[in-house]
Z-matrix of the N, CA and C atoms (Angstrom, degrees):
N
C 1 1.295
C 2 1.474 1 110.46
N 3 1.430 2 118.69 1 144.32
C 4 1.472 3 118.25 2 178.91
C 5 1.529 4 107.59 3 -65.22
N 6 1.449 5 115.25 4 137.39
C 7 1.319 6 118.75 5 -173.36
C 8 1.531 7 114.62 6 -63.78
N 9 1.372 8 118.80 7 -34.56
C 10 1.380 9 118.59 8 174.88
C 11 1.429 10 111.75 9 -65.36
N 12 1.359 11 122.25 10 -36.43
C 13 1.437 12 122.66 11 -178.88
C 14 1.634 13 109.37 12 -67.49
N 15 1.439 14 112.57 13 -35.42
C 16 1.483 15 112.13 14 177.23
C 17 1.474 16 110.67 15 -61.81
N 18 1.309 17 114.84 16 -46.64
C 19 1.477 18 116.49 17 -179.45
C 20 1.616 19 115.13 18 -63.64
N 21 1.316 20 113.18 19 -31.63
C 22 1.495 21 117.47 20 178.06
C 23 1.571 22 109.52 21 -71.43
N 24 1.351 23 112.00 22 -35.84
C 25 1.514 24 111.58 23 176.58
C 26 1.475 25 113.22 24 -68.18
N 27 1.328 26 120.18 25 -44.54
C 28 1.467 27 121.70 26 176.49
C 29 1.556 28 111.70 27 -60.85
N 30 1.269 29 121.47 28 -28.82
C 31 1.405 30 123.33 29 -176.46
C 32 1.573 31 106.86 30 -82.06
N 33 1.301 32 118.00 31 -27.80
C 34 1.493 33 122.78 32 -177.47
C 35 1.488 34 109.45 33 -80.12
N 36 1.246 35 117.70 34 -44.75
C 37 1.445 36 122.76 35 -173.16
C 38 1.511 37 117.72 36 -67.96
N 39 1.234 38 123.37 37 134.56
C 40 1.467 39 126.41 38 173.57
C 41 1.484 40 110.83 39 -92.02
N 42 1.334 41 117.87 40 157.35
C 43 1.499 42 120.04 41 175.99
C 44 1.515 43 111.58 42 -55.66
N 45 1.297 44 120.21 43 -26.77
C 46 1.459 45 119.35 44 -173.59
C 47 1.534 46 110.77 45 -95.30
N 48 1.343 47 119.86 46 1.08
C 49 1.518 48 121.41 47 179.98
C 50 1.663 49 104.55 48 -76.50
N 51 1.318 50 111.60 49 134.86
C 52 1.451 51 120.67 50 169.20
C 53 1.405 52 112.05 51 -89.28
N 54 1.321 53 116.19 52 119.61
C 55 1.483 54 123.42 53 -166.99
C 56 1.591 55 108.46 54 -116.97
N 57 1.375 56 115.89 55 137.87
C 58 1.507 57 117.87 56 173.50
C 59 1.516 58 105.13 57 -121.23
N 60 1.317 59 112.33 58 141.64
C 61 1.462 60 121.10 59 172.46
C 62 1.493 61 109.66 60 -109.02
N 63 1.268 62 121.43 61 117.63
C 64 1.463 63 120.65 62 179.81
C 65 1.527 64 108.78 63 -105.71
N 66 1.343 65 116.72 64 120.49
C 67 1.387 66 123.39 65 179.52
C 68 1.479 67 118.07 66 81.14
N 69 1.347 68 119.59 67 14.72
C 70 1.393 69 125.29 68 176.45
C 71 1.455 70 119.66 69 -54.65
N 72 1.409 71 116.41 70 -34.78
C 73 1.332 72 126.67 71 169.36
C 74 1.490 73 117.88 72 49.13
N 75 1.351 74 115.95 73 -112.93
C 76 1.429 75 119.84 74 -177.84
C 77 1.564 76 110.08 75 -70.03
N 78 1.323 77 118.47 76 -29.45
C 79 1.455 78 119.99 77 -176.69
C 80 1.512 79 110.66 78 -129.50
N 81 1.271 80 116.99 79 70.57
C 82 1.572 81 121.19 80 -175.71
C 83 1.545 82 109.14 81 -67.70
N 84 1.260 83 113.00 82 160.98
C 85 1.444 84 121.40 83 177.75
C 86 1.601 85 109.89 84 -78.85
N 87 1.215 86 117.40 85 104.96
C 88 1.479 87 121.28 86 -174.97
C 89 1.518 88 115.09 87 -48.45
N 90 1.406 89 118.63 88 -29.75
C 91 1.473 90 116.48 89 -179.25
C 92 1.615 91 111.02 90 -80.51
N 93 1.276 92 116.35 91 -9.77
C 94 1.483 93 112.41 92 -179.09
C 95 1.470 94 113.67 93 -66.45
N 96 1.346 95 114.10 94 143.18
C 97 1.473 96 121.80 95 178.51
C 98 1.542 97 109.38 96 -85.08
N 99 1.370 98 112.86 97 -21.62
C 100 1.481 99 115.62 98 -178.67
C 101 1.432 100 105.51 99 -145.75
N 102 1.403 101 115.92 100 151.29
C 103 1.556 102 123.98 101 179.50
C 104 1.453 103 105.09 102 -131.11
N 105 1.404 104 116.54 103 130.92
C 106 1.421 105 121.70 104 165.49
C 107 1.513 106 114.13 105 -119.01
N 108 1.285 107 112.12 106 114.76
C 109 1.436 108 123.80 107 -172.80
C 110 1.521 109 119.42 108 -150.56
N 111 1.253 110 119.85 109 149.02
C 112 1.512 111 123.98 110 -176.71
C 113 1.579 112 107.71 111 -65.15
N 114 1.298 113 117.85 112 -31.10
C 115 1.489 114 120.79 113 -178.09
C 116 1.488 115 110.23 114 -75.70
N 117 1.252 116 118.01 115 150.10
C 118 1.566 117 123.36 116 168.30
C 119 1.487 118 112.92 117 -64.11
N 120 1.307 119 112.84 118 161.22
C 121 1.538 120 116.77 119 178.06
C 122 1.563 121 111.88 120 -64.02
N 123 1.387 122 115.47 121 -37.52
C 124 1.556 123 112.47 122 179.82
C 125 1.486 124 116.87 123 -78.69
N 126 1.321 125 118.93 124 5.83
C 127 1.504 126 125.32 125 171.27
C 128 1.457 127 111.97 126 -91.23
N 129 1.264 128 121.25 127 -11.60
C 130 1.476 129 120.96 128 -175.77
C 131 1.463 130 107.26 129 -74.75
N 132 1.421 131 113.38 130 168.46
C 133 1.434 132 124.68 131 171.70
C 134 1.507 133 106.30 132 -91.35
N 135 1.283 134 121.42 133 110.29
C 136 1.415 135 121.10 134 -177.04
C 137 1.532 136 111.32 135 -59.77
N 138 1.288 137 119.23 136 137.43
C 139 1.479 138 116.51 137 178.70
C 140 1.545 139 107.06 138 -127.00
N 141 1.328 140 122.25 139 154.72
C 142 1.394 141 127.59 140 178.96
C 143 1.505 142 113.27 141 -57.18
N 144 1.305 143 118.45 142 136.96
C 145 1.450 144 120.40 143 173.38
C 146 1.561 145 117.41 144 74.85
N 147 1.416 146 114.12 145 22.64
C 148 1.496 147 118.95 146 179.22
C 149 1.574 148 107.34 147 -57.58
N 150 1.357 149 106.65 148 127.20
C 151 1.559 150 108.59 149 175.53
C 152 1.503 151 112.32 150 -99.84
N 153 1.287 152 119.65 151 -20.48
C 154 1.567 153 125.37 152 160.97
C 155 1.408 154 116.20 153 -63.20
N 156 1.313 155 118.29 154 158.95
C 157 1.477 156 123.19 155 175.98
C 158 1.512 157 106.00 156 -134.59
N 159 1.359 158 107.77 157 179.23
C 160 1.550 159 113.38 158 177.11
C 161 1.506 160 112.98 159 -63.86
N 162 1.339 161 116.66 160 -26.47
C 163 1.331 162 125.00 161 178.36
C 164 1.561 163 117.98 162 -76.39
N 165 1.349 164 109.76 163 -27.08
C 166 1.497 165 114.52 164 177.81
C 167 1.656 166 112.71 165 -104.68
N 168 1.449 167 110.99 166 12.04
C 169 1.470 168 116.58 167 177.16
C 170 1.555 169 104.43 168 -95.22
N 171 1.199 170 118.45 169 120.85
C 172 1.440 171 126.81 170 -176.65
C 173 1.550 172 108.94 171 -102.65
N 174 1.384 173 117.28 172 106.50
C 175 1.440 174 124.91 173 -177.58
C 176 1.459 175 106.10 174 -89.50
N 177 1.388 176 116.73 175 111.13
C 178 1.463 177 122.59 176 174.56
C 179 1.426 178 111.58 177 -169.21
N 180 1.310 179 118.55 178 166.84
C 181 1.494 180 128.00 179 174.22
C 182 1.507 181 108.67 180 -81.32
N 183 1.358 182 116.74 181 112.43
C 184 1.384 183 124.46 182 -179.60
C 185 1.552 184 112.61 183 -60.65
N 186 1.269 185 115.09 184 -19.93
C 187 1.502 186 121.97 185 -173.95
C 188 1.499 187 117.32 186 -107.26
N 189 1.388 188 113.66 187 21.41
C 190 1.461 189 113.90 188 -170.22
C 191 1.572 190 112.71 189 -86.56
N 192 1.342 191 115.77 190 6.11
C 193 1.460 192 124.72 191 175.91
C 194 1.544 193 113.47 192 64.91
N 195 1.283 194 111.76 193 26.76
C 196 1.436 195 119.30 194 164.37
C 197 1.462 196 110.89 195 -116.68
N 198 1.345 197 120.93 196 144.18
C 199 1.367 198 119.38 197 -175.12
C 200 1.566 199 116.57 198 -62.97
N 201 1.294 200 116.33 199 139.85
C 202 1.473 201 114.39 200 -176.09
C 203 1.563 202 110.34 201 -63.05
N 204 1.341 203 116.02 202 160.75
C 205 1.556 204 113.87 203 -172.00
C 206 1.445 205 111.72 204 -83.22
N 207 1.308 206 116.07 205 54.48
C 208 1.507 207 122.03 206 175.81
C 209 1.503 208 109.49 207 -134.63
N 210 1.299 209 116.49 208 143.91
C 211 1.488 210 120.82 209 171.79
C 212 1.512 211 112.07 210 -66.27
N 213 1.410 212 113.81 211 161.90
C 214 1.537 213 116.32 212 172.48
C 215 1.463 214 111.14 213 -57.30
N 216 1.428 215 111.74 214 136.69
C 217 1.506 216 120.63 215 173.08
C 218 1.518 217 113.77 216 55.45
N 219 1.314 218 111.76 217 34.48
C 220 1.463 219 114.37 218 177.55
C 221 1.580 220 113.57 219 -68.01
N 222 1.440 221 111.57 220 -35.04
C 223 1.456 222 115.63 221 -170.74
C 224 1.518 223 107.73 222 -99.86
N 225 1.215 224 113.05 223 154.06
C 226 1.464 225 124.98 224 173.43
C 227 1.529 226 109.94 225 -77.55
N 228 1.271 227 114.54 226 -37.77
C 229 1.478 228 123.57 227 -174.60
C 230 1.536 229 109.72 228 -153.71
N 231 1.379 230 113.44 229 148.55
C 232 1.411 231 120.06 230 178.93
C 233 1.586 232 107.28 231 -134.34
N 234 1.363 233 116.84 232 137.50
C 235 1.482 234 124.85 233 175.73
C 236 1.457 235 108.88 234 -111.97
N 237 1.362 236 115.09 235 131.85
C 238 1.328 237 123.75 236 179.35
C 239 1.526 238 110.44 237 -134.49
N 240 1.369 239 117.80 238 80.05
C 241 1.492 240 116.42 239 -168.80
C 242 1.569 241 106.82 240 -112.37
N 243 1.375 242 109.09 241 129.54
C 244 1.452 243 121.82 242 177.08
C 245 1.543 244 111.30 243 53.98
N 246 1.242 245 112.82 244 50.98
C 247 1.536 246 116.21 245 -178.15
C 248 1.629 247 104.83 246 -130.09
N 249 1.348 248 116.82 247 -43.47
C 250 1.437 249 112.43 248 -171.66
C 251 1.459 250 114.77 249 -62.43
N 252 1.250 251 121.28 250 -32.64
C 253 1.480 252 124.08 251 179.79
C 254 1.532 253 112.54 252 -66.57
N 255 1.375 254 110.85 253 -13.20
C 256 1.641 255 115.79 254 -177.08
C 257 1.508 256 111.67 255 -95.46
N 258 1.278 257 120.20 256 -36.13
C 259 1.388 258 126.61 257 -164.91
C 260 1.538 259 113.49 258 -77.88
N 261 1.372 260 119.45 259 158.56
C 262 1.428 261 120.98 260 -175.60
C 263 1.510 262 108.97 261 -80.82
N 264 1.354 263 122.75 262 -19.89
C 265 1.460 264 121.54 263 -179.54
C 266 1.500 265 111.13 264 -141.64
N 267 1.324 266 115.92 265 77.58
C 268 1.414 267 123.25 266 -178.22
C 269 1.602 268 108.90 267 -64.02
N 270 1.256 269 123.21 268 -34.70
C 271 1.430 270 127.30 269 171.82
C 272 1.423 271 110.49 270 -53.78
N 273 1.254 272 123.41 271 -47.61
C 274 1.535 273 118.91 272 -175.88
C 275 1.600 274 106.03 273 -70.88
N 276 1.278 275 116.61 274 -35.68
C 277 1.478 276 116.36 275 -177.84
C 278 1.638 277 109.11 276 -64.65
N 279 1.302 278 114.90 277 -41.43
C 280 1.456 279 117.77 278 177.11
C 281 1.604 280 111.77 279 -59.52
N 282 1.238 281 112.02 280 -40.01
C 283 1.422 282 118.10 281 177.87
C 284 1.498 283 115.88 282 -62.66
N 285 1.347 284 113.32 283 -42.24
C 286 1.486 285 115.65 284 174.70
C 287 1.593 286 113.60 285 -71.66
N 288 1.339 287 113.47 286 -36.38
C 289 1.461 288 119.07 287 178.81
C 290 1.686 289 106.88 288 -54.42
N 291 1.290 290 115.29 289 -42.93
C 292 1.459 291 115.20 290 -173.52
C 293 1.533 292 104.77 291 -77.26
N 294 1.336 293 122.96 292 -33.67
C 295 1.422 294 124.67 293 179.00
C 296 1.535 295 114.16 294 -61.44
N 297 1.269 296 119.10 295 -43.57
C 298 1.392 297 124.56 296 -172.14
C 299 1.544 298 116.59 297 -93.68
N 300 1.271 299 113.56 298 -16.53
C 301 1.534 300 119.66 299 -177.17
C 302 1.491 301 109.04 300 -126.40
N 303 1.411 302 115.40 301 154.44
C 304 1.413 303 123.79 302 175.02
C 305 1.479 304 114.22 303 -92.74
N 306 1.309 305 116.47 304 -15.47
C 307 1.529 306 119.06 305 178.82
C 308 1.505 307 104.51 306 -163.66
N 309 1.333 308 114.67 307 163.83
C 310 1.441 309 115.30 308 -179.76
C 311 1.486 310 114.72 309 -168.28
N 312 1.329 311 117.77 310 -176.89
C 313 1.466 312 124.44 311 177.68
C 314 1.556 313 109.84 312 -138.28
N 315 1.334 314 115.06 313 128.52
C 316 1.394 315 118.02 314 -178.40
C 317 1.690 316 104.47 315 -120.74
N 318 1.236 317 115.10 316 142.55
C 319 1.416 318 121.72 317 175.30
C 320 1.514 319 108.63 318 -140.74
N 321 1.482 320 111.98 319 129.63
C 322 1.420 321 119.92 320 -175.14
C 323 1.594 322 104.60 321 -136.59
N 324 1.344 323 120.86 322 164.00
C 325 1.372 324 121.75 323 173.90
C 326 1.485 325 113.96 324 -64.68
N 327 1.325 326 117.67 325 146.24
C 328 1.516 327 116.01 326 174.98
C 329 1.479 328 111.15 327 -78.67
N 330 1.459 329 115.58 328 166.13
C 331 1.458 330 118.39 329 178.99
C 332 1.613 331 105.89 330 -69.93
N 333 1.298 332 119.82 331 -19.72
C 334 1.520 333 119.23 332 177.77
C 335 1.514 334 106.65 333 -65.85
N 336 1.325 335 120.31 334 -43.86
C 337 1.496 336 118.93 335 -178.62
C 338 1.504 337 112.24 336 -76.91
N 339 1.306 338 113.06 337 -48.09
C 340 1.499 339 115.72 338 -176.65
C 341 1.465 340 118.85 339 -63.80
N 342 1.401 341 114.17 340 -19.12
C 343 1.448 342 122.37 341 176.72
C 344 1.535 343 114.06 342 -105.75
N 345 1.407 344 114.48 343 20.63
C 346 1.454 345 118.75 344 174.57
C 347 1.534 346 114.00 345 -98.14
N 348 1.251 347 116.89 346 139.18
C 349 1.383 348 121.37 347 -174.47
C 350 1.644 349 104.65 348 -85.03
N 351 1.326 350 114.36 349 136.18
C 352 1.455 351 121.73 350 177.15
C 353 1.432 352 120.48 351 78.85
N 354 1.349 353 117.11 352 24.08
C 355 1.536 354 118.45 353 177.72
C 356 1.496 355 107.32 354 -61.46
N 357 1.326 356 125.31 355 -46.74
C 358 1.405 357 123.82 356 177.89
C 359 1.509 358 112.88 357 -133.91
N 360 1.334 359 120.21 358 8.02
C 361 1.426 360 120.09 359 174.07
C 362 1.524 361 108.10 360 175.70
N 363 1.298 362 120.18 361 -173.25
C 364 1.487 363 124.31 362 179.11
C 365 1.470 364 120.79 363 -74.07
N 366 1.372 365 115.02 364 54.44
C 367 1.461 366 129.00 365 179.32
C 368 1.399 367 112.36 366 -153.97
N 369 1.317 368 119.58 367 -177.90
C 370 1.496 369 125.14 368 -178.52
C 371 1.469 370 113.38 369 -93.31
N 372 1.327 371 120.31 370 126.20
C 373 1.432 372 122.92 371 178.80
C 374 1.515 373 113.84 372 65.51
N 375 1.361 374 115.20 373 -147.61
C 376 1.398 375 124.20 374 -176.73
C 377 1.426 376 109.85 375 -100.18
N 378 1.345 377 119.20 376 128.67
C 379 1.530 378 123.22 377 -170.75
C 380 1.465 379 112.60 378 -63.22
N 381 1.363 380 118.49 379 -27.92
C 382 1.467 381 120.75 380 -174.86
C 383 1.574 382 116.01 381 -90.37
N 384 1.341 383 110.10 382 -6.20
C 385 1.590 384 112.09 383 -178.81
C 386 1.461 385 109.18 384 -83.96
N 387 1.403 386 113.23 385 134.88
C 388 1.511 387 122.26 386 -178.68
C 389 1.495 388 110.54 387 -91.91
N 390 1.383 389 120.06 388 -18.15
C 391 1.450 390 118.55 389 -168.52
C 392 1.552 391 114.92 390 -135.46
N 393 1.368 392 115.45 391 141.85
C 394 1.491 393 121.25 392 168.57
C 395 1.569 394 100.92 393 -88.72
N 396 1.318 395 113.95 394 144.32
C 397 1.511 396 116.36 395 -174.97
C 398 1.541 397 106.67 396 -132.22
N 399 1.315 398 109.89 397 143.20
C 400 1.463 399 119.25 398 173.99
C 401 1.588 400 103.28 399 -127.74
N 402 1.382 401 109.75 400 133.06
C 403 1.451 402 119.31 401 -179.14
C 404 1.544 403 117.37 402 -128.40
N 405 1.261 404 119.70 403 134.75
C 406 1.466 405 119.42 404 173.30
C 407 1.521 406 115.05 405 -117.62
N 408 1.311 407 120.10 406 -158.62
C 409 1.384 408 125.86 407 177.28
C 410 1.440 409 117.16 408 -55.03
N 411 1.349 410 115.72 409 -41.82
C 412 1.438 411 120.94 410 -173.31
C 413 1.587 412 110.00 411 -145.33
N 414 1.369 413 121.65 412 25.91
C 415 1.309 414 125.92 413 177.53
C 416 1.584 415 113.71 414 -148.44
N 417 1.296 416 117.65 415 163.11
C 418 1.421 417 125.71 416 173.13
C 419 1.499 418 116.20 417 -149.22
N 420 1.267 419 116.85 418 135.37
C 421 1.520 420 122.39 419 -173.74
C 422 1.547 421 108.64 420 -121.92
N 423 1.294 422 115.07 421 147.03
C 424 1.448 423 121.33 422 174.75
C 425 1.507 424 113.47 423 -123.54
N 426 1.334 425 114.17 424 136.15
C 427 1.389 426 119.56 425 179.04
C 428 1.590 427 106.54 426 -124.07
N 429 1.311 428 117.45 427 125.54
C 430 1.595 429 118.15 428 177.03
C 431 1.547 430 110.99 429 -54.54
N 432 1.253 431 117.40 430 123.88
C 433 1.495 432 118.51 431 -177.04
C 434 1.481 433 108.81 432 -69.27
N 435 1.357 434 120.43 433 111.27
C 436 1.439 435 117.45 434 -178.59
C 437 1.527 436 114.39 435 -86.25
N 438 1.442 437 111.47 436 156.02
C 439 1.406 438 119.66 437 -172.36
C 440 1.590 439 108.59 438 -69.19
N 441 1.415 440 117.73 439 -24.03
C 442 1.385 441 125.04 440 174.99
C 443 1.518 442 117.13 441 -56.66
N 444 1.402 443 113.01 442 -14.02
C 445 1.406 444 114.87 443 -170.05
C 446 1.553 445 106.85 444 -74.77
N 447 1.404 446 115.72 445 -26.72
C 448 1.417 447 119.09 446 -172.91
C 449 1.543 448 111.31 447 -77.19
N 450 1.378 449 116.14 448 -19.19
C 451 1.430 450 114.62 449 -177.60
C 452 1.545 451 116.68 450 -114.92
N 453 1.272 452 116.88 451 1.03
C 454 1.417 453 121.13 452 172.56
C 455 1.558 454 114.87 453 -98.40
N 456 1.340 455 113.62 454 109.79
C 457 1.473 456 117.93 455 -167.57
C 458 1.572 457 110.17 456 -58.41
N 459 1.385 458 116.89 457 -36.08
C 460 1.414 459 123.79 458 176.62
C 461 1.491 460 118.94 459 -68.58
N 462 1.330 461 112.12 460 -8.49
C 463 1.448 462 116.45 461 -173.42
C 464 1.509 463 113.90 462 -102.04
N 465 1.275 464 114.85 463 1.78
C 466 1.592 465 119.80 464 178.83
C 467 1.494 466 111.95 465 -147.16
N 468 1.204 467 116.00 466 169.04
C 469 1.450 468 126.23 467 180.00
C 470 1.501 469 109.26 468 -95.47
N 471 1.272 470 113.36 469 149.40
C 472 1.535 471 119.15 470 -171.15
C 473 1.526 472 111.14 471 -71.89
N 474 1.373 473 116.56 472 167.47
C 475 1.383 474 121.40 473 177.32
C 476 1.506 475 113.53 474 -59.55
N 477 1.357 476 118.71 475 141.66
C 478 1.429 477 123.06 476 -171.16
C 479 1.487 478 119.32 477 87.45
N 480 1.308 479 117.37 478 -22.22
C 481 1.514 480 123.14 479 -177.70
C 482 1.499 481 108.82 480 -52.26
N 483 1.298 482 112.96 481 -54.44
C 484 1.488 483 117.01 482 -170.26
C 485 1.503 484 116.40 483 -59.24
N 486 1.369 485 112.42 484 -17.57
C 487 1.447 486 121.21 485 -179.85
C 488 1.425 487 112.62 486 -75.33
N 489 1.346 488 114.91 487 -22.10
C 490 1.403 489 124.75 488 179.23
C 491 1.548 490 116.93 489 -80.15
N 492 1.375 491 114.07 490 -11.78
C 493 1.395 492 116.48 491 -168.86
C 494 1.550 493 109.30 492 -86.20
N 495 1.293 494 117.49 493 148.09
C 496 1.426 495 126.54 494 174.59
C 497 1.517 496 113.39 495 -75.24
N 498 1.235 497 125.65 496 155.45
C 499 1.546 498 122.57 497 176.98
C 500 1.447 499 110.82 498 -53.36
N 501 1.399 500 119.56 499 -33.60
C 502 1.402 501 122.99 500 179.60
C 503 1.475 502 113.59 501 -72.18
N 504 1.401 503 119.20 502 -32.38
C 505 1.446 504 121.91 503 178.27
C 506 1.521 505 112.75 504 -78.28
N 507 1.425 506 117.24 505 -9.67
C 508 1.385 507 115.81 506 -179.42
C 509 1.436 508 117.92 507 -84.08
N 510 1.422 509 113.82 508 -12.37
C 511 1.415 510 120.54 509 -171.94
C 512 1.464 511 111.93 510 -128.90
N 513 1.291 512 120.42 511 164.22
C 514 1.399 513 129.05 512 164.96
C 515 1.534 514 109.10 513 -118.14
N 516 1.403 515 115.51 514 145.39
C 517 1.433 516 118.97 515 178.40
C 518 1.592 517 111.43 516 -126.00
N 519 1.285 518 112.36 517 149.88
C 520 1.458 519 124.10 518 178.61
C 521 1.493 520 108.58 519 -134.00
N 522 1.356 521 121.03 520 102.17
C 523 1.470 522 127.90 521 170.54
C 524 1.499 523 104.50 522 -88.77
N 525 1.327 524 122.42 523 122.67
C 526 1.408 525 123.71 524 179.98
C 527 1.490 526 114.22 525 -127.67
N 528 1.393 527 118.06 526 146.52
C 529 1.412 528 124.08 527 173.61
C 530 1.402 529 108.77 528 -128.61
N 531 1.347 530 121.05 529 124.89
C 532 1.334 531 126.70 530 171.24
C 533 1.703 532 112.71 531 84.09
N 534 1.297 533 112.65 532 -50.95
C 535 1.448 534 118.95 533 -178.35
C 536 1.469 535 113.55 534 -171.68
N 537 1.298 536 120.74 535 156.79
C 538 1.484 537 126.58 536 171.01
C 539 1.523 538 109.63 537 -146.67
N 540 1.343 539 116.59 538 156.61
C 541 1.370 540 120.63 539 -179.47
C 542 1.468 541 113.16 540 -89.29
N 543 1.268 542 113.81 541 145.05
C 544 1.557 543 117.69 542 -171.27
C 545 1.495 544 110.16 543 -152.48
N 546 1.305 545 121.24 544 142.13
C 547 1.378 546 126.61 545 179.34
C 548 1.523 547 115.84 546 -167.62
N 549 1.361 548 120.57 547 162.13
C 550 1.333 549 118.89 548 169.13
C 551 1.562 550 109.24 549 -94.75
N 552 1.290 551 114.03 550 141.01
C 553 1.431 552 122.24 551 -178.67
C 554 1.546 553 107.03 552 -96.12
N 555 1.257 554 122.01 553 126.02
C 556 1.473 555 126.31 554 -176.88
C 557 1.400 556 110.48 555 -121.15
N 558 1.261 557 119.47 556 133.34
C 559 1.485 558 127.89 557 -176.14
C 560 1.549 559 103.88 558 -111.15
N 561 1.340 560 114.74 559 127.95
C 562 1.412 561 123.03 560 175.50
C 563 1.427 562 116.20 561 -100.14
N 564 1.366 563 118.61 562 -9.20
C 565 1.419 564 125.99 563 -179.61
C 566 1.473 565 109.63 564 -123.27
N 567 1.351 566 118.04 565 132.65
C 568 1.519 567 123.27 566 -176.19
C 569 1.504 568 105.45 567 -60.38
N 570 1.356 569 120.87 568 -40.88
C 571 1.474 570 123.06 569 -175.72
C 572 1.507 571 111.90 570 -62.18
N 573 1.284 572 115.63 571 -37.64
C 574 1.565 573 121.59 572 177.68
C 575 1.505 574 110.51 573 -63.90
N 576 1.310 575 114.01 574 -43.28
C 577 1.478 576 123.35 575 -174.45
C 578 1.616 577 103.88 576 -66.68
N 579 1.452 578 118.57 577 -45.83
C 580 1.332 579 119.68 578 -177.03
C 581 1.551 580 111.65 579 -68.36
N 582 1.209 581 117.71 580 -31.71
C 583 1.542 582 121.37 581 173.08
C 584 1.492 583 113.40 582 -63.03
N 585 1.307 584 112.32 583 -42.50
C 586 1.563 585 118.81 584 177.33
C 587 1.526 586 109.57 585 -64.60
N 588 1.296 587 117.91 586 -44.51
C 589 1.485 588 119.53 587 179.02
C 590 1.562 589 112.50 588 -62.55
N 591 1.309 590 116.46 589 -32.80
C 592 1.430 591 121.37 590 -179.35
C 593 1.461 592 116.47 591 -77.18
N 594 1.401 593 116.74 592 -20.84
C 595 1.391 594 119.00 593 -177.00
C 596 1.457 595 120.97 594 -49.47
N 597 1.352 596 121.73 595 -55.67
C 598 1.369 597 123.55 596 -177.98
C 599 1.718 598 113.36 597 -64.67
N 600 1.269 599 104.90 598 -33.38
C 601 1.565 600 113.00 599 179.36
C 602 1.499 601 107.36 600 -69.38
N 603 1.219 602 115.91 601 -51.09
C 604 1.560 603 119.89 602 -177.24
C 605 1.574 604 106.40 603 -58.37
N 606 1.300 605 117.07 604 -42.78
C 607 1.435 606 122.64 605 -177.16
C 608 1.474 607 111.95 606 -57.57
N 609 1.263 608 117.47 607 -32.13
C 610 1.473 609 128.53 608 175.84
C 611 1.597 610 117.20 609 -88.53
N 612 1.289 611 111.42 610 8.64
C 613 1.484 612 113.45 611 179.88
C 614 1.564 613 115.15 612 98.65
N 615 1.307 614 121.46 613 4.01
C 616 1.443 615 126.57 614 -176.28
C 617 1.361 616 119.02 615 80.96
N 618 1.300 617 124.93 616 175.93
C 619 1.506 618 127.62 617 179.61
C 620 1.476 619 102.03 618 -70.65
N 621 1.493 620 109.37 619 137.04
C 622 1.422 621 120.46 620 -179.69
C 623 1.532 622 119.76 621 -103.01
N 624 1.372 623 111.37 622 -3.75
C 625 1.461 624 120.24 623 -177.96
C 626 1.439 625 109.07 624 -134.79
N 627 1.420 626 116.94 625 150.43
C 628 1.434 627 116.89 626 -178.29
C 629 1.569 628 112.58 627 -82.03
N 630 1.334 629 116.96 628 172.17
C 631 1.420 630 120.68 629 179.98
C 632 1.438 631 111.04 630 -66.19
N 633 1.235 632 123.11 631 -35.44
C 634 1.479 633 127.06 632 178.40
C 635 1.466 634 112.22 633 -54.43
N 636 1.320 635 115.83 634 -43.38
C 637 1.663 636 123.50 635 172.09
C 638 1.439 637 108.05 636 -60.47
N 639 1.318 638 125.09 637 -40.67
C 640 1.356 639 127.60 638 -177.73
C 641 1.605 640 107.69 639 -66.77
N 642 1.337 641 113.92 640 -49.92
C 643 1.481 642 116.82 641 178.33
C 644 1.541 643 113.19 642 -59.26
N 645 1.293 644 119.01 643 -36.60
C 646 1.417 645 118.79 644 -179.48
C 647 1.514 646 108.94 645 -66.28
N 648 1.374 647 116.42 646 -44.64
C 649 1.538 648 115.52 647 174.59
C 650 1.422 649 113.03 648 -64.35
N 651 1.359 650 124.56 649 -38.18
C 652 1.431 651 122.39 650 177.11
C 653 1.502 652 106.98 651 -60.55
N 654 1.202 653 126.95 652 -39.50
C 655 1.462 654 123.64 653 -175.42
C 656 1.534 655 111.81 654 -71.23
N 657 1.413 656 114.35 655 -33.28
C 658 1.485 657 117.94 656 175.41
C 659 1.508 658 110.87 657 -67.91
N 660 1.267 659 114.74 658 -42.87
C 661 1.591 660 119.53 659 176.29
C 662 1.429 661 117.12 660 -61.10
N 663 1.460 662 116.43 661 -39.43
C 664 1.418 663 119.98 662 -177.90
C 665 1.505 664 113.04 663 -90.15
N 666 1.372 665 117.33 664 -9.05
C 667 1.401 666 122.35 665 179.14
C 668 1.559 667 114.08 666 82.99
N 669 1.384 668 110.15 667 14.51
C 670 1.522 669 115.86 668 -178.26
C 671 1.468 670 110.96 669 -87.41
């Protein structure tokens, strides 16, 4: 989670607020009273000041299309940080977030980071992320991350670009109260998807290095 957002959360929440962390997993939000995650409690990274316990850690698949084991509006606030880009059904998770909480905070990677070559290896973005995400003041959209993104030069930023990003540029944030709009964006035409993938790259002046340079970097990274 972005450090500034963490501080803003702590300043916003009162001691009496009931807080849920969805997908905290290895790095749960210590202020959360309850955590819902696929990982078991003993797999987490223990953090100082944990408010949740093994009894309030709910181990389950957040996407199993069964209502989470909480009544409507049980929580004053829900945190979902760097989870939606990973899971197979972020739309369902958003639906349940709104059902069980009255307000919340969502953080996801920005298109700038997720469409950068070489973030963690010779490919675009994070290998385990399923979705490209766009977020606004009161909405969030999900686009299935296509394999074509790795081979189209115009669809991603060149090697080294991600290292120039500030922490704030690496993420997108959605602070919501009451409700927010959410959906999957589906492209039925290849040209429309290609144009979507080019949007952030074109906004930054287009790709600045050729494919051969990327291939040379990929071989160095992989040892080939």
